[in-house]
N, CA, C and O atoms as CSV, one atom per row, in Angstrom:
chain,resi,resn,atom,element,x,y,z
A,1,MET,N,N,3.590,2.767,25.718
A,1,MET,CA,C,4.336,3.985,25.466
A,1,MET,C,C,5.820,3.651,25.508
A,1,MET,O,O,6.289,3.015,26.452
A,2,LEU,N,N,6.551,4.071,24.505
A,2,LEU,CA,C,7.983,3.847,24.465
A,2,LEU,C,C,8.710,5.014,25.093
A,2,LEU,O,O,8.331,6.166,24.879
A,3,PRO,N,N,9.736,4.743,25.858
A,3,PRO,CA,C,10.516,5.848,26.411
A,3,PRO,C,C,11.198,6.626,25.294
A,3,PRO,O,O,11.457,6.104,24.210
A,4,LEU,N,N,11.475,7.866,25.588
A,4,LEU,CA,C,12.115,8.741,24.608
A,4,LEU,C,C,13.443,8.168,24.134
A,4,LEU,O,O,13.773,8.268,22.952
A,5,ALA,N,N,14.201,7.577,25.031
A,5,ALA,CA,C,15.500,7.026,24.637
A,5,ALA,C,C,15.329,5.953,23.567
A,5,ALA,O,O,16.098,5.903,22.607
A,6,LEU,N,N,14.322,5.095,23.730
A,6,LEU,CA,C,14.077,4.064,22.728
A,6,LEU,C,C,13.650,4.689,21.411
A,6,LEU,O,O,14.070,4.250,20.341
A,7,ALA,N,N,12.816,5.712,21.495
A,7,ALA,CA,C,12.391,6.402,20.274
A,7,ALA,C,C,13.592,6.987,19.549
A,7,ALA,O,O,13.660,6.945,18.321
A,8,ALA,N,N,14.535,7.529,20.300
A,8,ALA,CA,C,15.727,8.108,19.680
A,8,ALA,C,C,16.563,7.030,19.008
A,8,ALA,O,O,17.071,7.231,17.905
A,9,VAL,N,N,16.706,5.886,19.669
A,9,VAL,CA,C,17.476,4.790,19.080
A,9,VAL,C,C,16.782,4.271,17.830
A,9,VAL,O,O,17.434,4.021,16.815
A,10,LEU,N,N,15.462,4.108,17.896
A,10,LEU,CA,C,14.722,3.595,16.748
A,10,LEU,C,C,14.778,4.533,15.563
A,10,LEU,O,O,14.798,4.085,14.417
A,11,GLY,N,N,14.803,5.823,15.822
A,11,GLY,CA,C,14.781,6.788,14.733
A,11,GLY,C,C,16.136,7.100,14.164
A,11,GLY,O,O,16.231,7.642,13.063
A,12,ALA,N,N,17.181,6.778,14.877
A,12,ALA,CA,C,18.515,7.143,14.422
A,12,ALA,C,C,18.996,6.121,13.403
A,12,ALA,O,O,19.324,4.989,13.758
A,13,GLY,N,N,19.037,6.510,12.172
A,13,GLY,CA,C,19.491,5.626,11.105
A,13,GLY,C,C,20.315,6.395,10.114
A,13,GLY,O,O,20.430,7.618,10.188
A,14,ALA,N,N,20.883,5.671,9.193
A,14,ALA,CA,C,21.710,6.323,8.180
A,14,ALA,C,C,20.841,6.946,7.105
A,14,ALA,O,O,19.774,6.428,6.775
A,15,ALA,N,N,21.294,8.035,6.575
A,15,ALA,CA,C,20.643,8.690,5.436
A,15,ALA,C,C,21.748,9.250,4.570
A,15,ALA,O,O,22.903,9.327,4.988
A,16,HIS,N,N,21.392,9.635,3.375
A,16,HIS,CA,C,22.382,10.213,2.488
A,16,HIS,C,C,22.856,11.535,3.065
A,16,HIS,O,O,22.047,12.394,3.416
A,17,ALA,N,N,24.147,11.692,3.160
A,17,ALA,CA,C,24.696,12.928,3.705
A,17,ALA,C,C,24.553,14.045,2.686
A,17,ALA,O,O,24.849,13.878,1.503
A,18,ALA,N,N,24.101,15.162,3.165
A,18,ALA,CA,C,23.973,16.340,2.311
A,18,ALA,C,C,23.826,17.552,3.198
A,18,ALA,O,O,23.384,17.453,4.343
A,19,ASP,N,N,24.195,18.687,2.664
A,19,ASP,CA,C,24.089,19.918,3.424
A,19,ASP,C,C,22.676,20.460,3.434
A,19,ASP,O,O,22.308,21.190,4.354
A,20,ASP,N,N,21.876,20.124,2.441
A,20,ASP,CA,C,20.538,20.697,2.355
A,20,ASP,C,C,19.484,19.686,2.770
A,20,ASP,O,O,19.612,18.488,2.516
A,21,ALA,N,N,18.449,20.189,3.408
A,21,ALA,CA,C,17.358,19.349,3.879
A,21,ALA,C,C,16.274,19.248,2.810
A,21,ALA,O,O,16.160,20.100,1.928
A,22,ALA,N,N,15.498,18.205,2.912
A,22,ALA,CA,C,14.391,17.997,1.978
A,22,ALA,C,C,13.311,19.055,2.188
A,22,ALA,O,O,13.202,19.649,3.261
A,23,THR,N,N,12.522,19.276,1.149
A,23,THR,CA,C,11.437,20.255,1.195
A,23,THR,C,C,10.088,19.542,1.293
A,23,THR,O,O,9.989,18.337,1.064
A,24,ALA,N,N,9.057,20.307,1.636
A,24,ALA,CA,C,7.703,19.753,1.705
A,24,ALA,C,C,7.279,19.198,0.349
A,24,ALA,O,O,6.653,18.140,0.280
A,25,ARG,N,N,7.610,19.888,-0.705
A,25,ARG,CA,C,7.269,19.419,-2.055
A,25,ARG,C,C,7.947,18.077,-2.345
A,25,ARG,O,O,7.335,17.185,-2.932
A,26,GLU,N,N,9.202,17.936,-1.936
A,26,GLU,CA,C,9.911,16.668,-2.146
A,26,GLU,C,C,9.289,15.544,-1.318
A,26,GLU,O,O,9.200,14.407,-1.780
A,27,ALA,N,N,8.861,15.859,-0.102
A,27,ALA,CA,C,8.217,14.847,0.740
A,27,ALA,C,C,6.914,14.369,0.105
A,27,ALA,O,O,6.655,13.168,0.035
A,28,GLU,N,N,6.100,15.309,-0.354
A,28,GLU,CA,C,4.846,14.932,-1.020
A,28,GLU,C,C,5.122,14.070,-2.245
A,28,GLU,O,O,4.457,13.057,-2.461
A,29,ALA,N,N,6.095,14.472,-3.038
A,29,ALA,CA,C,6.423,13.719,-4.255
A,29,ALA,C,C,6.896,12.308,-3.920
A,29,ALA,O,O,6.528,11.353,-4.603
A,30,MET,N,N,7.717,12.171,-2.864
A,30,MET,CA,C,8.206,10.850,-2.503
A,30,MET,C,C,7.067,9.967,-1.992
A,30,MET,O,O,7.013,8.782,-2.321
A,31,VAL,N,N,6.167,10.523,-1.201
A,31,VAL,CA,C,5.022,9.740,-0.720
A,31,VAL,C,C,4.182,9.274,-1.907
A,31,VAL,O,O,3.792,8.108,-1.973
A,32,LYS,N,N,3.906,10.170,-2.831
A,32,LYS,CA,C,3.117,9.801,-4.014
A,32,LYS,C,C,3.836,8.714,-4.821
A,32,LYS,O,O,3.202,7.785,-5.322
A,33,LYS,N,N,5.154,8.837,-4.943
A,33,LYS,CA,C,5.939,7.824,-5.655
A,33,LYS,C,C,5.876,6.486,-4.914
A,33,LYS,O,O,5.764,5.431,-5.539
A,34,GLY,N,N,5.950,6.534,-3.585
A,34,GLY,CA,C,5.864,5.316,-2.784
A,34,GLY,C,C,4.518,4.626,-2.921
A,34,GLY,O,O,4.454,3.408,-3.088
A,35,VAL,N,N,3.446,5.400,-2.850
A,35,VAL,CA,C,2.099,4.840,-3.005
A,35,VAL,C,C,1.950,4.218,-4.395
A,35,VAL,O,O,1.412,3.119,-4.529
A,36,ALA,N,N,2.419,4.910,-5.414
A,36,ALA,CA,C,2.342,4.379,-6.782
A,36,ALA,C,C,3.157,3.093,-6.911
A,36,ALA,O,O,2.720,2.145,-7.563
A,37,TYR,N,N,4.334,3.056,-6.295
A,37,TYR,CA,C,5.191,1.871,-6.347
A,37,TYR,C,C,4.489,0.681,-5.687
A,37,TYR,O,O,4.502,-0.429,-6.218
A,38,ILE,N,N,3.880,0.924,-4.527
A,38,ILE,CA,C,3.171,-0.147,-3.820
A,38,ILE,C,C,1.996,-0.652,-4.656
A,38,ILE,O,O,1.781,-1.860,-4.757
A,39,LYS,N,N,1.244,0.259,-5.248
A,39,LYS,CA,C,0.111,-0.140,-6.095
A,39,LYS,C,C,0.581,-0.967,-7.285
A,39,LYS,O,O,-0.074,-1.940,-7.659
A,40,ALA,N,N,1.703,-0.595,-7.880
A,40,ALA,CA,C,2.204,-1.276,-9.078
A,40,ALA,C,C,2.880,-2.610,-8.769
A,40,ALA,O,O,2.824,-3.534,-9.580
A,41,ASN,N,N,3.519,-2.718,-7.596
A,41,ASN,CA,C,4.343,-3.886,-7.290
A,41,ASN,C,C,3.824,-4.752,-6.150
A,41,ASN,O,O,4.397,-5.803,-5.861
A,42,GLY,N,N,2.764,-4.330,-5.510
A,42,GLY,CA,C,2.227,-5.075,-4.374
A,42,GLY,C,C,2.805,-4.594,-3.058
A,42,GLY,O,O,3.885,-4.005,-3.007
A,43,LYS,N,N,2.058,-4.860,-1.995
A,43,LYS,CA,C,2.456,-4.371,-0.675
A,43,LYS,C,C,3.769,-4.986,-0.193
A,43,LYS,O,O,4.630,-4.268,0.317
A,44,ASP,N,N,3.935,-6.288,-0.343
A,44,ASP,CA,C,5.159,-6.923,0.157
A,44,ASP,C,C,6.404,-6.310,-0.471
A,44,ASP,O,O,7.329,-5.908,0.235
A,45,LYS,N,N,6.423,-6.241,-1.787
A,45,LYS,CA,C,7.586,-5.679,-2.477
A,45,LYS,C,C,7.719,-4.182,-2.198
A,45,LYS,O,O,8.827,-3.681,-2.002
A,46,GLY,N,N,6.602,-3.475,-2.180
A,46,GLY,CA,C,6.640,-2.034,-1.939
A,46,GLY,C,C,7.160,-1.683,-0.561
A,46,GLY,O,O,8.035,-0.828,-0.427
A,47,PHE,N,N,6.630,-2.337,0.471
A,47,PHE,CA,C,7.083,-2.044,1.828
A,47,PHE,C,C,8.539,-2.468,2.021
A,47,PHE,O,O,9.286,-1.804,2.740
A,48,ALA,N,N,8.944,-3.563,1.386
A,48,ALA,CA,C,10.344,-3.994,1.470
A,48,ALA,C,C,11.267,-2.960,0.828
A,48,ALA,O,O,12.338,-2.670,1.363
A,49,GLU,N,N,10.864,-2.408,-0.304
A,49,GLU,CA,C,11.694,-1.403,-0.985
A,49,GLU,C,C,11.800,-0.125,-0.151
A,49,GLU,O,O,12.870,0.478,-0.078
A,50,ILE,N,N,10.710,0.286,0.470
A,50,ILE,CA,C,10.748,1.473,1.327
A,50,ILE,C,C,11.708,1.254,2.492
A,50,ILE,O,O,12.417,2.176,2.895
A,51,THR,N,N,11.734,0.041,3.032
A,51,THR,CA,C,12.570,-0.272,4.188
A,51,THR,C,C,14.036,-0.473,3.810
A,51,THR,O,O,14.915,-0.299,4.654
A,52,ARG,N,N,14.310,-0.831,2.580
A,52,ARG,CA,C,15.686,-1.104,2.144
A,52,ARG,C,C,16.530,0.168,2.240
A,52,ARG,O,O,16.250,1.158,1.564
A,53,ARG,N,N,17.545,0.135,3.068
A,53,ARG,CA,C,18.359,1.329,3.337
A,53,ARG,C,C,19.059,1.893,2.109
A,53,ARG,O,O,19.268,3.103,2.020
A,54,ASP,N,N,19.417,1.047,1.178
A,54,ASP,CA,C,20.141,1.553,0.007
A,54,ASP,C,C,19.205,1.860,-1.166
A,54,ASP,O,O,19.656,2.010,-2.301
A,55,SER,N,N,17.916,1.953,-0.889
A,55,SER,CA,C,16.956,2.309,-1.935
A,55,SER,C,C,17.161,3.760,-2.353
A,55,SER,O,O,17.034,4.672,-1.537
A,56,LYS,N,N,17.471,3.963,-3.602
A,56,LYS,CA,C,17.638,5.328,-4.126
A,56,LYS,C,C,16.273,5.989,-4.351
A,56,LYS,O,O,16.164,7.215,-4.378
A,57,GLU,N,N,15.242,5.164,-4.510
A,57,GLU,CA,C,13.893,5.682,-4.754
A,57,GLU,C,C,13.292,6.348,-3.522
A,57,GLU,O,O,12.592,7.355,-3.629
A,58,PHE,N,N,13.572,5.773,-2.346
A,58,PHE,CA,C,12.854,6.194,-1.150
A,58,PHE,C,C,13.753,6.662,-0.009
A,58,PHE,O,O,13.338,6.665,1.150
A,59,HIS,N,N,14.970,7.054,-0.333
A,59,HIS,CA,C,15.885,7.655,0.639
A,59,HIS,C,C,16.625,8.791,-0.049
A,59,HIS,O,O,17.283,8.592,-1.070
A,60,ASP,N,N,16.510,9.976,0.519
A,60,ASP,CA,C,17.176,11.144,-0.054
A,60,ASP,C,C,17.496,12.119,1.078
A,60,ASP,O,O,16.604,12.764,1.629
A,61,ARG,N,N,18.760,12.211,1.407
A,61,ARG,CA,C,19.199,13.083,2.504
A,61,ARG,C,C,18.467,12.721,3.799
A,61,ARG,O,O,18.598,11.599,4.289
A,62,ASP,N,N,17.702,13.659,4.353
A,62,ASP,CA,C,16.953,13.392,5.585
A,62,ASP,C,C,15.514,12.957,5.305
A,62,ASP,O,O,14.701,12.875,6.226
A,63,LEU,N,N,15.203,12.684,4.057
A,63,LEU,CA,C,13.849,12.296,3.655
A,63,LEU,C,C,13.783,10.792,3.391
A,63,LEU,O,O,14.602,10.235,2.660
A,64,TYR,N,N,12.797,10.159,3.998
A,64,TYR,CA,C,12.554,8.726,3.824
A,64,TYR,C,C,11.073,8.483,4.095
A,64,TYR,O,O,10.372,9.374,4.574
A,65,LEU,N,N,10.606,7.297,3.794
A,65,LEU,CA,C,9.205,6.960,4.018
A,65,LEU,C,C,9.050,5.991,5.188
A,65,LEU,O,O,9.971,5.256,5.544
A,66,ALA,N,N,7.861,6.018,5.766
A,66,ALA,CA,C,7.446,5.041,6.771
A,66,ALA,C,C,5.982,4.725,6.485
A,66,ALA,O,O,5.239,5.575,5.994
A,67,ALA,N,N,5.580,3.510,6.793
A,67,ALA,CA,C,4.185,3.114,6.578
A,67,ALA,C,C,3.699,2.311,7.774
A,67,ALA,O,O,4.435,1.513,8.355
A,68,HIS,N,N,2.431,2.544,8.125
A,68,HIS,CA,C,1.808,1.858,9.254
A,68,HIS,C,C,0.435,1.338,8.849
A,68,HIS,O,O,-0.266,1.946,8.041
A,69,LYS,N,N,0.070,0.195,9.433
A,69,LYS,CA,C,-1.312,-0.256,9.348
A,69,LYS,C,C,-2.145,0.713,10.174
A,69,LYS,O,O,-1.606,1.455,10.995
A,70,LEU,N,N,-3.442,0.709,9.963
A,70,LEU,CA,C,-4.308,1.615,10.715
A,70,LEU,C,C,-4.459,1.224,12.186
A,70,LEU,O,O,-5.133,1.922,12.943
A,71,ASP,N,N,-3.835,0.108,12.600
A,71,ASP,CA,C,-3.795,-0.230,14.027
A,71,ASP,C,C,-2.501,0.250,14.682
A,71,ASP,O,O,-2.304,0.051,15.881
A,72,GLY,N,N,-1.614,0.884,13.898
A,72,GLY,CA,C,-0.359,1.410,14.430
A,72,GLY,C,C,0.857,0.535,14.199
A,72,GLY,O,O,1.964,0.917,14.577
A,73,THR,N,N,0.681,-0.627,13.588
A,73,THR,CA,C,1.808,-1.519,13.330
A,73,THR,C,C,2.629,-0.997,12.160
A,73,THR,O,O,2.095,-0.712,11.089
A,74,CYS,N,N,3.925,-0.877,12.378
A,74,CYS,CA,C,4.839,-0.412,11.331
A,74,CYS,C,C,5.049,-1.537,10.313
A,74,CYS,O,O,5.381,-2.663,10.680
A,75,VAL,N,N,4.852,-1.221,9.046
A,75,VAL,CA,C,5.063,-2.203,7.979
A,75,VAL,C,C,6.250,-1.835,7.096
A,75,VAL,O,O,6.704,-2.654,6.297
A,76,ALA,N,N,6.753,-0.616,7.234
A,76,ALA,CA,C,7.937,-0.177,6.482
A,76,ALA,C,C,8.519,1.036,7.190
A,76,ALA,O,O,7.788,1.897,7.681
A,77,HIS,N,N,9.850,1.092,7.236
A,77,HIS,CA,C,10.509,2.265,7.821
A,77,HIS,C,C,11.847,2.454,7.129
A,77,HIS,O,O,12.693,1.560,7.123
A,78,GLY,N,N,12.023,3.619,6.553
A,78,GLY,CA,C,13.189,3.888,5.728
A,78,GLY,C,C,14.518,4.012,6.432
A,78,GLY,O,O,15.558,3.917,5.781
A,79,THR,N,N,14.530,4.221,7.744
A,79,THR,CA,C,15.822,4.340,8.422
A,79,THR,C,C,16.041,3.288,9.493
A,79,THR,O,O,17.135,3.207,10.052
A,80,ASN,N,N,15.030,2.478,9.795
A,80,ASN,CA,C,15.234,1.474,10.837
A,80,ASN,C,C,14.319,0.273,10.623
A,80,ASN,O,O,13.150,0.288,11.011
A,81,GLU,N,N,14.861,-0.753,10.007
A,81,GLU,CA,C,14.088,-1.958,9.715
A,81,GLU,C,C,13.636,-2.678,10.987
A,81,GLU,O,O,12.711,-3.488,10.929
A,82,LYS,N,N,14.265,-2.405,12.132
A,82,LYS,CA,C,13.863,-3.045,13.388
A,82,LYS,C,C,12.484,-2.582,13.853
A,82,LYS,O,O,11.878,-3.222,14.713
A,83,MET,N,N,11.989,-1.497,13.306
A,83,MET,CA,C,10.654,-1.010,13.669
A,83,MET,C,C,9.551,-1.821,12.991
A,83,MET,O,O,8.425,-1.875,13.485
A,84,VAL,N,N,9.873,-2.446,11.870
A,84,VAL,CA,C,8.875,-3.185,11.086
A,84,VAL,C,C,8.327,-4.354,11.910
A,84,VAL,O,O,9.076,-5.125,12.510
A,85,GLY,N,N,6.998,-4.457,11.917
A,85,GLY,CA,C,6.328,-5.528,12.636
A,85,GLY,C,C,5.923,-5.167,14.056
A,85,GLY,O,O,5.209,-5.929,14.709
A,86,LYS,N,N,6.366,-4.024,14.539
A,86,LYS,CA,C,6.043,-3.594,15.903
A,86,LYS,C,C,4.922,-2.565,15.877
A,86,LYS,O,O,4.807,-1.761,14.952
A,87,ASN,N,N,4.104,-2.614,16.917
A,87,ASN,CA,C,2.996,-1.671,17.017
A,87,ASN,C,C,3.433,-0.461,17.838
A,87,ASN,O,O,3.902,-0.597,18.967
A,88,PHE,N,N,3.270,0.720,17.250
A,88,PHE,CA,C,3.694,1.964,17.887
A,88,PHE,C,C,2.526,2.914,18.144
A,88,PHE,O,O,2.717,4.129,18.205
A,89,ILE,N,N,1.324,2.372,18.293
A,89,ILE,CA,C,0.145,3.221,18.462
A,89,ILE,C,C,0.286,4.148,19.669
A,89,ILE,O,O,-0.256,5.253,19.657
A,90,ASP,N,N,0.997,3.723,20.704
A,90,ASP,CA,C,1.164,4.538,21.911
A,90,ASP,C,C,2.466,5.328,21.941
A,90,ASP,O,O,2.757,5.993,22.935
A,91,MET,N,N,3.247,5.269,20.879
A,91,MET,CA,C,4.530,5.977,20.852
A,91,MET,C,C,4.298,7.484,20.947
A,91,MET,O,O,3.415,8.040,20.293
A,92,ARG,N,N,5.101,8.116,21.765
A,92,ARG,CA,C,4.989,9.565,21.966
A,92,ARG,C,C,6.302,10.238,21.601
A,92,ARG,O,O,7.378,9.653,21.729
A,93,ASP,N,N,6.192,11.472,21.146
A,93,ASP,CA,C,7.413,12.235,20.907
A,93,ASP,C,C,7.866,12.862,22.229
A,93,ASP,O,O,7.261,12.619,23.273
A,94,ILE,N,N,8.915,13.656,22.183
A,94,ILE,CA,C,9.493,14.247,23.388
A,94,ILE,C,C,8.496,15.132,24.146
A,94,ILE,O,O,8.632,15.324,25.355
A,95,ASP,N,N,7.508,15.662,23.449
A,95,ASP,CA,C,6.487,16.505,24.079
A,95,ASP,C,C,5.265,15.706,24.544
A,95,ASP,O,O,4.306,16.285,25.054
A,96,GLY,N,N,5.295,14.394,24.372
A,96,GLY,CA,C,4.188,13.550,24.804
A,96,GLY,C,C,3.097,13.345,23.769
A,96,GLY,O,O,2.066,12.744,24.069
A,97,LYS,N,N,3.306,13.830,22.569
A,97,LYS,CA,C,2.296,13.696,21.512
A,97,LYS,C,C,2.292,12.268,20.966
A,97,LYS,O,O,3.337,11.741,20.585
A,98,GLU,N,N,1.119,11.649,20.929
A,98,GLU,CA,C,0.961,10.313,20.354
A,98,GLU,C,C,0.838,10.450,18.840
A,98,GLU,O,O,-0.262,10.384,18.290
A,99,TYR,N,N,1.954,10.639,18.186
A,99,TYR,CA,C,1.926,11.003,16.767
A,99,TYR,C,C,1.561,9.848,15.850
A,99,TYR,O,O,0.997,10.087,14.782
A,100,ILE,N,N,1.852,8.623,16.212
A,100,ILE,CA,C,1.430,7.490,15.378
A,100,ILE,C,C,-0.088,7.325,15.494
A,100,ILE,O,O,-0.760,7.087,14.491
A,101,LYS,N,N,-0.625,7.448,16.696
A,101,LYS,CA,C,-2.077,7.372,16.886
A,101,LYS,C,C,-2.766,8.468,16.082
A,101,LYS,O,O,-3.769,8.216,15.414
A,102,GLU,N,N,-2.229,9.680,16.145
A,102,GLU,CA,C,-2.801,10.774,15.363
A,102,GLU,C,C,-2.762,10.442,13.874
A,102,GLU,O,O,-3.734,10.663,13.151
A,103,ARG,N,N,-1.644,9.917,13.432
A,103,ARG,CA,C,-1.456,9.572,12.018
A,103,ARG,C,C,-2.487,8.550,11.553
A,103,ARG,O,O,-3.126,8.736,10.518
A,104,VAL,N,N,-2.649,7.474,12.315
A,104,VAL,CA,C,-3.590,6.445,11.868
A,104,VAL,C,C,-5.040,6.900,12.042
A,104,VAL,O,O,-5.900,6.531,11.242
A,105,ASP,N,N,-5.320,7.694,13.076
A,105,ASP,CA,C,-6.679,8.228,13.226
A,105,ASP,C,C,-7.041,9.128,12.046
A,105,ASP,O,O,-8.145,9.037,11.511
A,106,LEU,N,N,-6.121,9.988,11.643
A,106,LEU,CA,C,-6.369,10.839,10.478
A,106,LEU,C,C,-6.522,9.997,9.209
A,106,LEU,O,O,-7.339,10.306,8.342
A,107,GLY,N,N,-5.725,8.930,9.115
A,107,GLY,CA,C,-5.793,8.052,7.955
A,107,GLY,C,C,-7.116,7.315,7.818
A,107,GLY,O,O,-7.470,6.866,6.728
A,108,LYS,N,N,-7.839,7.192,8.911
A,108,LYS,CA,C,-9.148,6.526,8.867
A,108,LYS,C,C,-10.214,7.408,8.234
A,108,LYS,O,O,-11.236,6.907,7.765
A,109,THR,N,N,-9.985,8.723,8.216
A,109,THR,CA,C,-11.016,9.641,7.714
A,109,THR,C,C,-10.561,10.510,6.550
A,109,THR,O,O,-11.388,11.142,5.893
A,110,LYS,N,N,-9.265,10.552,6.286
A,110,LYS,CA,C,-8.747,11.419,5.220
A,110,LYS,C,C,-7.893,10.601,4.257
A,110,LYS,O,O,-7.289,9.602,4.647
A,111,THR,N,N,-7.849,11.027,3.008
A,111,THR,CA,C,-6.995,10.342,2.034
A,111,THR,C,C,-5.580,10.899,2.037
A,111,THR,O,O,-4.639,10.204,1.654
A,112,SER,N,N,-5.418,12.155,2.468
A,112,SER,CA,C,-4.085,12.744,2.622
A,112,SER,C,C,-4.159,13.812,3.702
A,112,SER,O,O,-5.208,14.416,3.927
A,113,PHE,N,N,-3.030,14.035,4.368
A,113,PHE,CA,C,-3.009,14.977,5.485
A,113,PHE,C,C,-1.563,15.249,5.902
A,113,PHE,O,O,-0.635,14.566,5.469
A,114,TYR,N,N,-1.398,16.253,6.745
A,114,TYR,CA,C,-0.114,16.599,7.355
A,114,TYR,C,C,-0.222,16.412,8.858
A,114,TYR,O,O,-1.303,16.552,9.431
A,115,THR,N,N,0.884,16.100,9.490
A,115,THR,CA,C,0.937,16.000,10.944
A,115,THR,C,C,2.304,16.489,11.422
A,115,THR,O,O,3.314,16.295,10.746
A,116,ASP,N,N,2.323,17.121,12.585
A,116,ASP,CA,C,3.557,17.654,13.166
A,116,ASP,C,C,3.924,16.879,14.424
A,116,ASP,O,O,3.054,16.481,15.198
A,117,TYR,N,N,5.213,16.673,14.616
A,117,TYR,CA,C,5.721,15.990,15.804
A,117,TYR,C,C,7.225,16.224,15.861
A,117,TYR,O,O,7.774,16.933,15.017
A,118,LYS,N,N,7.888,15.642,16.837
A,118,LYS,CA,C,9.344,15.745,16.939
A,118,LYS,C,C,9.929,14.347,16.838
A,118,LYS,O,O,9.399,13.393,17.408
A,119,PHE,N,N,11.040,14.238,16.096
A,119,PHE,CA,C,11.655,12.934,15.856
A,119,PHE,C,C,13.142,13.124,15.602
A,119,PHE,O,O,13.594,14.233,15.317
A,120,VAL,N,N,13.897,12.047,15.705
A,120,VAL,CA,C,15.335,12.102,15.477
A,120,VAL,C,C,15.618,12.264,13.987
A,120,VAL,O,O,15.168,11.464,13.166
A,121,ASN,N,N,16.363,13.302,13.654
A,121,ASN,CA,C,16.797,13.530,12.277
A,121,ASN,C,C,17.937,12.550,11.992
A,121,ASN,O,O,18.931,12.545,12.718
A,122,PRO,N,N,17.814,11.715,10.944
A,122,PRO,CA,C,18.859,10.729,10.674
A,122,PRO,C,C,20.186,11.340,10.241
A,122,PRO,O,O,21.211,10.659,10.274
A,123,VAL,N,N,20.190,12.592,9.841
A,123,VAL,CA,C,21.436,13.251,9.438
A,123,VAL,C,C,22.104,13.902,10.642
A,123,VAL,O,O,23.286,13.670,10.896
A,124,SER,N,N,21.358,14.714,11.385
A,124,SER,CA,C,21.942,15.437,12.524
A,124,SER,C,C,22.007,14.586,13.786
A,124,SER,O,O,22.780,14.889,14.695
A,125,LYS,N,N,21.206,13.526,13.853
A,125,LYS,CA,C,21.081,12.661,15.036
A,125,LYS,C,C,20.478,13.399,16.227
A,125,LYS,O,O,20.626,12.959,17.367
A,126,LYS,N,N,19.802,14.516,15.972
A,126,LYS,CA,C,19.170,15.303,17.028
A,126,LYS,C,C,17.656,15.242,16.869
A,126,LYS,O,O,17.141,15.075,15.763
A,127,ILE,N,N,16.949,15.379,17.990
A,127,ILE,CA,C,15.493,15.454,17.935
A,127,ILE,C,C,15.126,16.830,17.409
A,127,ILE,O,O,15.553,17.850,17.950
A,128,GLU,N,N,14.322,16.846,16.342
A,128,GLU,CA,C,13.951,18.101,15.688
A,128,GLU,C,C,12.461,18.093,15.353
A,128,GLU,O,O,11.865,17.028,15.191
A,129,PRO,N,N,11.859,19.279,15.248
A,129,PRO,CA,C,10.463,19.351,14.798
A,129,PRO,C,C,10.347,18.813,13.371
A,129,PRO,O,O,11.206,19.059,12.523
A,130,LYS,N,N,9.276,18.083,13.135
A,130,LYS,CA,C,9.093,17.443,11.833
A,130,LYS,C,C,7.636,17.572,11.396
A,130,LYS,O,O,6.721,17.498,12.216
A,131,THR,N,N,7.437,17.762,10.114
A,131,THR,CA,C,6.103,17.736,9.516
A,131,THR,C,C,6.074,16.600,8.509
A,131,THR,O,O,6.931,16.515,7.628
A,132,ALA,N,N,5.085,15.730,8.645
A,132,ALA,CA,C,4.957,14.606,7.718
A,132,ALA,C,C,3.723,14.784,6.847
A,132,ALA,O,O,2.656,15.184,7.312
A,133,TYR,N,N,3.903,14.476,5.576
A,133,TYR,CA,C,2.786,14.379,4.638
A,133,TYR,C,C,2.459,12.898,4.529
A,133,TYR,O,O,3.353,12.075,4.333
A,134,CYS,N,N,1.188,12.556,4.655
A,134,CYS,CA,C,0.767,11.157,4.625
A,134,CYS,C,C,-0.380,10.960,3.649
A,134,CYS,O,O,-1.201,11.852,3.433
A,135,GLU,N,N,-0.417,9.775,3.068
A,135,GLU,CA,C,-1.542,9.367,2.230
A,135,GLU,C,C,-2.023,8.000,2.691
A,135,GLU,O,O,-1.228,7.123,3.030
A,136,ARG,N,N,-3.334,7.839,2.697
A,136,ARG,CA,C,-3.904,6.540,3.009
A,136,ARG,C,C,-3.856,5.672,1.758
A,136,ARG,O,O,-4.129,6.132,0.649
A,137,LEU,N,N,-3.506,4.423,1.960
A,137,LEU,CA,C,-3.522,3.414,0.902
A,137,LEU,C,C,-4.181,2.173,1.495
A,137,LEU,O,O,-3.550,1.432,2.249
A,138,ASP,N,N,-5.424,1.950,1.161
A,138,ASP,CA,C,-6.193,0.840,1.729
A,138,ASP,C,C,-6.214,0.975,3.259
A,138,ASP,O,O,-6.708,1.973,3.783
A,139,ASP,N,N,-5.682,-0.017,3.970
A,139,ASP,CA,C,-5.663,0.021,5.438
A,139,ASP,C,C,-4.296,0.424,5.981
A,139,ASP,O,O,-3.874,-0.043,7.039
A,140,TYR,N,N,-3.617,1.289,5.252
A,140,TYR,CA,C,-2.277,1.747,5.625
A,140,TYR,C,C,-2.181,3.259,5.463
A,140,TYR,O,O,-2.967,3.870,4.738
A,141,VAL,N,N,-1.207,3.852,6.147
A,141,VAL,CA,C,-0.819,5.234,5.868
A,141,VAL,C,C,0.659,5.207,5.492
A,141,VAL,O,O,1.471,4.562,6.155
A,142,VAL,N,N,0.989,5.912,4.427
A,142,VAL,CA,C,2.365,6.030,3.948
A,142,VAL,C,C,2.755,7.489,4.140
A,142,VAL,O,O,2.066,8.391,3.663
A,143,CYS,N,N,3.861,7.717,4.840
A,143,CYS,CA,C,4.243,9.078,5.205
A,143,CYS,C,C,5.705,9.357,4.892
A,143,CYS,O,O,6.551,8.463,4.905
A,144,GLY,N,N,5.970,10.618,4.612
A,144,GLY,CA,C,7.332,11.120,4.448
A,144,GLY,C,C,7.379,12.510,5.047
A,144,GLY,O,O,6.481,13.318,4.811
A,145,GLY,N,N,8.409,12.794,5.814
A,145,GLY,CA,C,8.424,14.078,6.511
A,145,GLY,C,C,9.681,14.879,6.313
A,145,GLY,O,O,10.726,14.371,5.906
A,146,ILE,N,N,9.538,16.152,6.616
A,146,ILE,CA,C,10.672,17.068,6.548
A,146,ILE,C,C,10.952,17.608,7.941
A,146,ILE,O,O,10.046,17.788,8.754
A,147,TYR,N,N,12.209,17.858,8.191
A,147,TYR,CA,C,12.625,18.452,9.455
A,147,TYR,C,C,12.631,19.953,9.300
A,147,TYR,O,O,13.206,20.497,8.358
A,148,LYS,N,N,11.978,20.617,10.246
A,148,LYS,CA,C,11.882,22.078,10.201
A,148,LYS,C,C,13.143,22.677,10.800
A,148,LYS,O,O,13.649,22.204,11.818
A,149,LYS,N,N,13.632,23.698,10.172
A,149,LYS,CA,C,14.842,24.368,10.676
A,149,LYS,C,C,14.479,25.645,11.370
A,149,LYS,O,O,15.359,26.352,11.862
């Protein structure tokens, strides 16, 4: 289990500055675009592009993608490349929810799903409620979330 302070540091990254937040429809579209990109270009190139901070494809305001193996290991993260390669199966949000475990457990039985948790918004730098849309791709889940206002 990672302490909340570490979770805040890991989640705090740069994003495109904008006054408006991403929508659920935009999150779904970005996840679908990410999955298609990975299928077309391979996992190595796809996960690298998702993690690349200056990627125009997979970073938009407070919206970015993250991907995990079904064991909880992060393989791509749009706001913090230091998360890649680390296992976060026991990571909890501020309320104690094991949201990565929930994400990968759902990914084992569903092809797409939503999950709620709290995470650091890369624009506001504050912990905020978040809903992520995720799709399973082989032995991975690819997710993009929106911050609820």
